[in-house]
C-alpha positions as a printed NumPy array, in Angstrom:
array([[238.804,  17.534, 130.041],
       [237.882,  18.583, 133.572],
       [234.4  ,  19.546, 132.407],
       [233.659,  16.214, 130.717],
       [235.008,  14.296, 133.724],
       [232.718,  16.302, 135.982],
       [229.746,  15.55 , 133.713],
       [230.541,  11.834, 133.582],
       [230.798,  11.735, 137.354],
       [227.532,  13.625, 137.736],
       [225.829,  11.172, 135.357],
       [227.157,   8.256, 137.454],
       [228.029,   6.299, 134.336],
       [230.282,   3.914, 136.24 ],
       [233.818,   3.724, 137.548],
       [236.119,   6.534, 136.389],
       [239.887,   6.239, 136.776],
       [241.95 ,   9.364, 136.095],
       [245.387,   9.283, 134.463],
       [245.125,   5.507, 134.176],
       [248.073,   3.646, 132.623],
       [246.824,   1.501, 129.735],
       [249.629,  -1.077, 129.525],
       [247.882,  -3.527, 131.918],
       [244.811,  -3.452, 129.677],
       [246.662,  -4.633, 126.553],
       [248.089,  -8.059, 125.774],
       [251.324,  -6.372, 124.629],
       [251.605,  -4.776, 128.092],
       [252.56 ,  -1.497, 126.434],
       [250.979,   1.944, 126.694],
       [251.028,   5.187, 128.641],
       [248.183,   6.812, 130.578],
       [244.778,   7.927, 129.327],
       [243.313,  11.13 , 130.712],
       [240.492,   8.969, 132.   ],
       [239.343,   5.368, 131.805],
       [235.609,   4.781, 132.164],
       [234.047,   1.418, 133.001],
       [230.284,   1.789, 132.36 ],
       [227.964,  -0.043, 134.745],
       [225.299,  -0.933, 132.197],
       [224.672,  -0.838, 128.477],
       [222.482,   2.221, 129.002],
       [225.348,   3.924, 130.847],
       [227.664,   3.016, 127.956],
       [225.332,   4.786, 125.54 ],
       [225.104,   7.768, 127.873],
       [228.889,   7.92 , 128.129],
       [229.336,   8.042, 124.366],
       [226.652,  10.681, 123.951],
       [228.327,  12.866, 126.569],
       [231.777,  12.44 , 125.029],
       [230.514,  13.29 , 121.565],
       [228.569,  16.3  , 122.8  ],
       [231.864,  17.715, 124.108],
       [233.871,  16.494, 121.098],
       [236.105,  14.52 , 123.434],
       [238.395,  11.941, 121.78 ],
       [237.633,   8.388, 122.878],
       [238.114,   4.773, 121.976],
       [236.923,   1.452, 123.323],
       [239.153,  -1.271, 124.662],
       [237.954,  -4.83 , 125.047],
       [240.476,  -7.55 , 125.833],
       [243.379,  -5.502, 124.528],
       [244.714,  -7.835, 121.829],
       [245.709,  -6.543, 118.392],
       [246.261,  -3.113, 119.965],
       [249.303,  -0.85 , 120.355],
       [248.945,   2.163, 122.653],
       [251.481,   4.991, 122.464],
       [254.04 ,   5.496, 125.185],
       [252.59 ,   8.925, 125.947],
       [249.159,   7.403, 126.325],
       [245.909,   8.789, 124.986],
       [244.641,  12.33 , 125.377],
       [241.002,  11.606, 125.889],
       [238.751,   8.947, 127.402],
       [239.147,   5.197, 127.089],
       [235.993,   3.138, 127.587],
       [236.62 ,  -0.325, 129.039],
       [233.836,  -2.795, 128.435],
       [233.696,  -6.105, 130.247],
       [230.861,  -7.624, 132.32 ],
       [228.299,  -5.208, 130.937],
       [228.668,  -6.817, 127.492],
       [229.726, -10.397, 128.294],
       [226.343, -12.081, 127.852],
       [226.066, -15.349, 125.91 ],
       [222.825, -17.022, 124.889],
       [222.099, -20.056, 122.713],
       [218.854, -20.43 , 120.762],
       [219.085, -23.494, 118.601],
       [221.902, -22.89 , 116.117],
       [221.934, -19.153, 116.824],
       [224.46 , -17.773, 119.311],
       [223.956, -14.32 , 120.841],
       [227.185, -12.935, 122.306],
       [228.034,  -9.626, 123.926],
       [230.938,  -7.701, 122.458],
       [233.173,  -8.098, 125.513],
       [232.859, -11.874, 125.589],
       [236.066, -13.8  , 124.988],
       [236.079, -15.244, 121.468],
       [237.937, -18.288, 122.804],
       [235.363, -18.835, 125.546],
       [232.542, -18.53 , 123.033],
       [234.074, -21.201, 120.815],
       [234.392, -23.578, 123.77 ],
       [230.804, -23.073, 124.882],
       [229.562, -23.58 , 121.321],
       [231.489, -26.849, 121.157],
       [229.825, -28.026, 124.365],
       [226.463, -27.296, 122.752],
       [227.425, -29.501, 119.822],
       [227.589, -26.537, 117.446],
       [230.172, -26.351, 114.672],
       [231.512, -23.275, 112.912],
       [233.427, -21.548, 115.691],
       [236.293, -24.009, 115.981],
       [238.673, -21.554, 114.29 ],
       [238.066, -19.021, 117.077],
       [239.696, -21.2  , 119.712],
       [243.05 , -19.522, 119.138],
       [242.009, -15.901, 118.692],
       [242.731, -14.095, 121.982],
       [240.351, -11.186, 121.585],
       [236.766, -10.197, 122.191],
       [233.694, -10.87 , 120.088],
       [233.44 ,  -7.174, 119.284],
       [237.015,  -7.003, 118.072],
       [236.561, -10.167, 116.012],
       [233.469,  -8.749, 114.296],
       [235.21 ,  -5.407, 113.73 ],
       [238.238,  -6.876, 111.937],
       [236.724, -10.061, 110.492],
       [239.065, -12.186, 112.575],
       [239.928, -15.575, 111.214],
       [242.18 , -18.617, 111.286],
       [242.433, -22.13 , 109.855],
       [240.636, -21.207, 106.627],
       [237.602, -19.568, 108.209],
       [236.648, -16.183, 109.605],
       [233.783, -14.215, 111.132],
       [232.165, -13.531, 107.758],
       [231.439, -17.267, 107.413],
       [229.274, -17.428, 110.531],
       [228.014, -13.95 , 111.427],
       [224.303, -13.331, 110.96 ],
       [224.052,  -9.768, 112.281],
       [225.658,  -7.331, 114.683],
       [224.252,  -4.638, 116.924],
       [226.331,  -1.468, 116.554],
       [226.277,   1.618, 118.736],
       [227.06 ,   4.606, 116.516],
       [228.855,   7.752, 117.639],
       [225.525,   9.543, 117.707],
       [224.321,   7.174, 120.424],
       [221.923,   5.482, 118.017],
       [221.862,   1.687, 118.029],
       [221.503,  -0.081, 114.683],
       [221.421,  -3.718, 113.643],
       [223.682,  -4.482, 110.689],
       [223.35 ,  -7.664, 108.667],
       [226.484,  -9.492, 107.591],
       [226.062,  -8.131, 104.07 ],
       [225.935,  -4.571, 105.415],
       [229.385,  -4.945, 106.958],
       [231.092,  -5.39 , 103.567],
       [233.526,  -7.973, 104.865],
       [236.9  ,  -8.543, 103.241],
       [240.166,  -9.996, 104.506],
       [240.672,  -8.546, 108.02 ],
       [238.395,  -5.657, 107.125],
       [234.825,  -4.486, 107.583],
       [232.778,  -1.346, 107.059],
       [233.279,  -0.632, 110.76 ],
       [236.808,   0.554, 109.946],
       [235.173,   3.485, 108.152],
       [232.027,   3.832, 110.264],
       [232.973,   4.828, 113.814],
       [230.969,   2.887, 116.347],
       [231.011,   0.044, 118.83 ],
       [229.83 ,  -3.509, 118.31 ],
       [227.685,  -4.288, 121.348],
       [226.359,  -7.726, 120.39 ],
       [226.793, -10.272, 117.622],
       [224.555, -13.091, 116.437],
       [226.319, -16.088, 114.916],
       [224.581, -18.767, 112.877],
       [226.193, -22.154, 113.423],
       [225.265, -25.754, 112.602],
       [224.789, -28.885, 114.642],
       [227.754, -31.238, 114.447],
       [229.4  , -34.197, 116.079],
       [230.735, -33.219, 119.512],
       [233.735, -35.562, 119.235],
       [234.713, -34.192, 115.825],
       [234.341, -30.611, 117.031],
       [236.401, -31.328, 120.146],
       [239.03 , -33.106, 118.052],
       [239.381, -30.189, 115.657],
       [239.655, -27.697, 118.521],
       [242.258, -29.834, 120.294],
       [244.317, -30.05 , 117.111],
       [244.144, -26.287, 116.621],
       [245.075, -25.728, 120.267],
       [248.078, -28.063, 120.1  ],
       [249.285, -26.418, 116.903],
       [248.906, -22.994, 118.467],
       [250.889, -23.98 , 121.547],
       [253.666, -25.393, 119.353],
       [253.914, -22.474, 116.962],
       [252.929, -19.294, 118.849],
       [254.739, -17.504, 121.718],
       [251.684, -17.464, 123.961],
       [253.816, -17.467, 127.11 ],
       [255.057, -13.966, 126.276],
       [253.327, -10.596, 126.01 ],
       [252.251, -10.187, 122.399],
       [249.299,  -8.95 , 120.36 ],
       [248.733, -11.776, 117.915],
       [249.728, -11.559, 114.258],
       [251.262,  -8.185, 113.448],
       [250.924,  -8.179, 109.65 ],
       [248.177,  -9.103, 107.241],
       [249.037, -11.944, 104.892],
       [249.792, -10.621, 101.396],
       [247.79 , -12.117,  98.553],
       [248.942, -15.666,  97.816],
       [251.597, -15.529, 100.501],
       [252.152, -15.558, 104.255],
       [253.703, -12.77 , 106.283],
       [255.381, -15.201, 108.688],
       [256.999, -17.121, 105.82 ],
       [258.347, -13.935, 104.25 ],
       [259.739, -12.639, 107.549],
       [261.369, -15.966, 108.373],
       [262.818, -16.342, 104.867],
       [264.267, -12.845, 105.191],
       [266.167, -14.036, 108.263],
       [264.405, -11.673, 110.627],
       [263.476, -14.065, 113.423],
       [265.059, -12.785, 116.616],
       [265.545,  -9.256, 115.232],
       [265.267,  -6.88 , 118.137],
       [264.738,  -3.204, 118.835],
       [264.91 ,  -2.331, 122.513],
       [262.577,  -4.692, 124.317],
       [260.629,  -5.695, 121.19 ],
       [261.64 ,  -8.837, 119.329],
       [260.493, -10.789, 116.304],
       [259.475, -14.066, 117.88 ],
       [261.821, -16.967, 117.218],
       [258.771, -19.227, 117.449],
       [256.448, -17.419, 115.005],
       [257.857, -14.745, 112.717],
       [254.581, -12.794, 112.447],
       [254.558, -12.16 , 116.2  ],
       [256.435,  -9.371, 117.924],
       [256.949, -10.108, 121.613],
       [257.587,  -7.823, 124.538],
       [260.671,  -9.271, 126.208],
       [260.028,  -7.261, 129.347],
       [260.466,  -3.538, 128.801],
       [259.361,  -2.895, 125.237],
       [257.917,   0.494, 124.366],
       [255.502,   1.399, 121.597],
       [258.372,   3.132, 119.802],
       [260.38 ,  -0.098, 119.98 ],
       [257.528,  -1.983, 118.336],
       [257.003,   0.687, 115.682],
       [260.692,   0.815, 114.821],
       [260.791,  -2.979, 114.544],
       [257.703,  -2.997, 112.334],
       [259.311,  -0.445, 110.037],
       [262.539,  -2.467, 109.827],
       [260.562,  -5.576, 108.911],
       [258.586,  -3.688, 106.269],
       [261.756,  -2.241, 104.753],
       [263.477,  -5.638, 104.619],
       [260.511,  -7.396, 103.022],
       [260.101,  -4.618, 100.458],
       [263.8  ,  -4.73 ,  99.605],
       [264.045,  -8.509,  99.339],
       [260.673,  -9.418,  97.849],
       [259.106,  -6.179,  96.595],
       [256.104,  -6.776,  98.861],
       [254.506,  -4.191, 101.149],
       [253.54 ,  -5.758, 104.469],
       [250.516,  -4.07 , 106.027],
       [250.088,  -4.13 , 109.814],
       [246.803,  -5.405, 111.18 ],
       [247.29 ,  -4.022, 114.675],
       [245.257,  -1.   , 115.744],
       [247.492,   1.898, 116.741],
       [246.158,   4.567, 119.091],
       [247.564,   7.461, 121.059],
       [250.448,   9.831, 120.521],
       [252.547,   7.845, 118.035],
       [253.539,   7.587, 114.382],
       [250.547,   8.552, 112.234],
       [252.118,   6.916, 109.182],
       [251.687,   3.434, 110.624],
       [248.286,   4.246, 112.067],
       [246.957,   5.297, 108.666],
       [247.591,   1.812, 107.306],
       [245.089,   0.217, 109.664]])
């Protein structure tokens, strides 16, 4: 690790923080230290960073806005790449929207609404980045990324940049080819439509009000924990099973939304994992349904859960 750190410093790729605790970078506020956290200065430096890491076979992953992510209590033995300003560009060209991967999905939906563009209203309640949304085909309110994405620029592990059309990404429910093809989304192009500004604003306001009523946004959480089973809803199953308020350590099934696990103050990754397993066991026992987590699990923790993502 010392050698790769020295090489990254020599290449002046950007800010490098050693033994950096990752909890502040996640919406769950959970996670131990990474050997190093790198914040590339430019897109070119990002590419250079990945090439260097791969040349030394150094484990790495990218963190955007930190939602939908559980980092192990012992942290991550490798390098975490934090992308922010370098990939936060937004540009409108008619009904096409060009957005950098680090851009807030919520912010993008608001700006699109101001432009009188419809199609991104569902994104107003998804607290992640554009890159994360493209990666997992994020969705809500009956729509998802696959409905509006035109193409995505992807930086492969080799350092090669490719443009993938929506069809190339093989979208399914909360899934894309990117789960199997290691790489980083650097930019996405969305194809929207012109609409009535008042109707767009009304729909977004309704979604926002519903979100505030039904989701524990005032607490540290990562969004929905489980994928919805076919023809059912994870939250409904968990609530019906009487699991609201179930707690392990500092992790608790939200009493406001059963598909959210909240950090009540001192939750650990092991607390969350144990709670997830208890929920899965209860739902399997009562309904014969296997709940699959949709959170990304990284670091030194249970590989059984990680393999389901």
